[in-house]
C-alpha positions as a printed Julia matrix, in Angstrom:
166×3 Matrix{Float64}:
 101.28   85.3   108.29
 102.93   83.04  110.87
 101.32   79.77  111.94
 101.8    77.61  115.05
  99.91   74.66  116.47
  97.1    76.74  117.97
  97.68   80.18  116.48
  97.85   82.33  113.4
  99.79   85.57  113.66
  98.41   87.88  111.0
  98.15   91.58  110.33
  95.34   93.49  111.99
  92.25   94.43  109.98
  89.83   97.31  110.51
  87.04   94.79  111.04
  88.92   93.55  114.15
  88.01   96.76  116.01
  85.16   95.32  118.1
  87.16   92.31  119.26
  90.18   94.52  120.01
  87.9    96.73  122.08
  86.62   93.68  123.99
  90.13   92.92  125.3
  91.78   96.38  125.24
  88.96   97.93  127.3
  89.92   95.65  130.21
  91.9    97.61  132.82
  93.74   94.43  133.89
  95.31   94.25  130.43
  96.03   97.94  129.81
  97.44   98.53  133.3
 100.12   95.88  132.86
 100.79   96.81  129.23
 101.14  100.51  130.19
  98.84  101.89  127.5
  95.5   103.69  127.76
  92.42  101.56  128.33
  90.27  101.64  125.2
  87.05  103.55  125.79
  85.22  102.84  122.51
  85.22  100.69  119.41
  86.17  103.85  117.5
  89.29  104.21  119.65
  90.19  100.59  118.91
  89.62  101.2   115.18
  91.97  104.2   115.3
  94.64  102.14  117.07
  94.36   99.48  114.36
  94.5   102.03  111.52
  97.16  104.38  112.9
  99.39  102.1   114.97
  98.94   98.42  114.12
  98.4    98.65  110.34
 101.27  101.1   109.85
 103.7    98.59  111.4
 104.46   95.7   109.03
 105.82   93.67  111.96
 102.7    93.94  114.17
 100.51   90.84  114.33
  97.14   89.92  115.8
  97.37   86.7   117.84
  94.48   84.71  116.38
  93.2    81.44  117.81
  92.79   78.88  115.02
  89.9    77.33  116.94
  87.76   80.49  116.87
  89.47   82.72  114.26
  89.31   85.5   116.87
  92.21   87.87  117.61
  92.89   87.61  121.36
  96.11   89.62  121.63
  98.92   91.33  119.8
 102.64   90.72  119.27
 105.24   92.4   117.13
 108.29   94.56  116.79
 108.18   98.03  118.3
 108.69  100.67  115.59
 112.24  102.01  115.42
 112.41  105.13  117.56
 109.58  104.05  119.89
 111.67  101.64  121.99
 111.48  101.71  125.78
 115.18  100.85  126.25
 118.33  101.42  124.23
 118.8    98.77  121.55
 121.98   97.42  120.0
 122.65   97.55  116.24
 120.64   94.84  114.44
 118.33   94.48  117.44
 114.61   95.24  117.74
 112.29   95.47  120.7
 109.34   93.07  120.94
 106.01   93.98  122.51
 103.07   91.72  123.31
  99.81   91.46  125.24
  96.92   89.03  125.46
  93.3    89.31  126.58
  92.61   88.4   130.2
  90.53   85.25  129.46
  93.65   83.78  127.81
  96.18   84.46  130.56
  98.19   81.47  131.81
  97.36   79.26  128.83
 100.76   79.36  127.1
  99.38   81.32  124.15
 101.71   84.3   124.51
 104.71   81.98  124.91
 103.69   80.13  121.73
 103.3    83.44  119.87
 106.66   84.76  121.09
 108.47   81.56  120.09
 106.98   81.92  116.59
 107.94   85.6   116.38
 111.51   84.81  117.49
 111.82   82.22  114.69
 110.34   84.69  112.19
 112.83   87.39  113.21
 115.78   84.99  113.09
 114.86   83.33  109.79
 113.24   86.17  107.81
 114.51   89.49  109.12
 118.08   88.56  109.95
 118.24   90.33  113.3
 121.07   89.52  115.68
 119.09   89.96  118.88
 115.71   90.88  120.34
 114.86   93.01  123.36
 111.78   92.86  125.57
 110.87   95.51  128.14
 108.4    94.73  130.9
 106.8    96.7   133.72
 108.18   95.28  137.01
 104.68   94.36  138.22
 103.99   92.34  135.06
 105.36   89.04  136.34
 103.52   86.98  133.7
 105.21   88.83  130.82
 108.57   88.4   132.52
 107.92   84.65  132.74
 107.0    84.54  129.03
 110.31   86.22  128.14
 112.27   83.82  130.33
 110.46   80.72  128.97
 111.48   81.82  125.48
 115.16   82.11  126.42
 115.44   85.86  127.05
 117.82   86.9   129.86
 117.34   89.86  132.17
 119.9    92.57  131.33
 118.74   95.71  133.13
 116.39   97.15  135.72
 115.55  100.75  134.87
 112.94  103.48  135.02
 110.86  104.29  131.93
 108.83  107.46  132.35
 109.1   106.95  136.11
 107.91  103.33  136.01
 110.15  100.52  137.26
 110.88   98.22  134.33
 113.08   95.31  133.35
 114.8    94.65  130.01
 115.44   91.19  128.58
 117.62   90.2   125.62
 117.84   87.14  123.39
 120.76   86.67  121.0
 119.56   85.05  117.8
């Protein structure tokens, strides 16, 4: 568990399926994150069980004020990266529910994850890949000190890679 002023980053739980569905069924979120829009609570439960819970470095972004998960942040599993990584580097992925856009929550979560990776995992650098149309995620990366290193195509989609040396 990682704690910040407003947030707790904790592992996902099966009982989070309905709240995950609430945010992951929103096309505005899934379109920019480049994953399928969730079509049922069961689909969200499967994502939690098969993807989130199997990744020890995947965290629900939970608001302390409500105890509700409103997004997700973590390290992309090795082998599932969207851009070539350097040795001792991992890719970070994140998203947040639409009602929480432009509130600084994702920036706060990323800053906490960066500190966790630097202090507990011993990585030398982190990579973020972002769909070119996802300007907000690009701004989050830049606010947290990541620098743009490459414009590229991932599965035919224009994307940008950012790196932060730890």
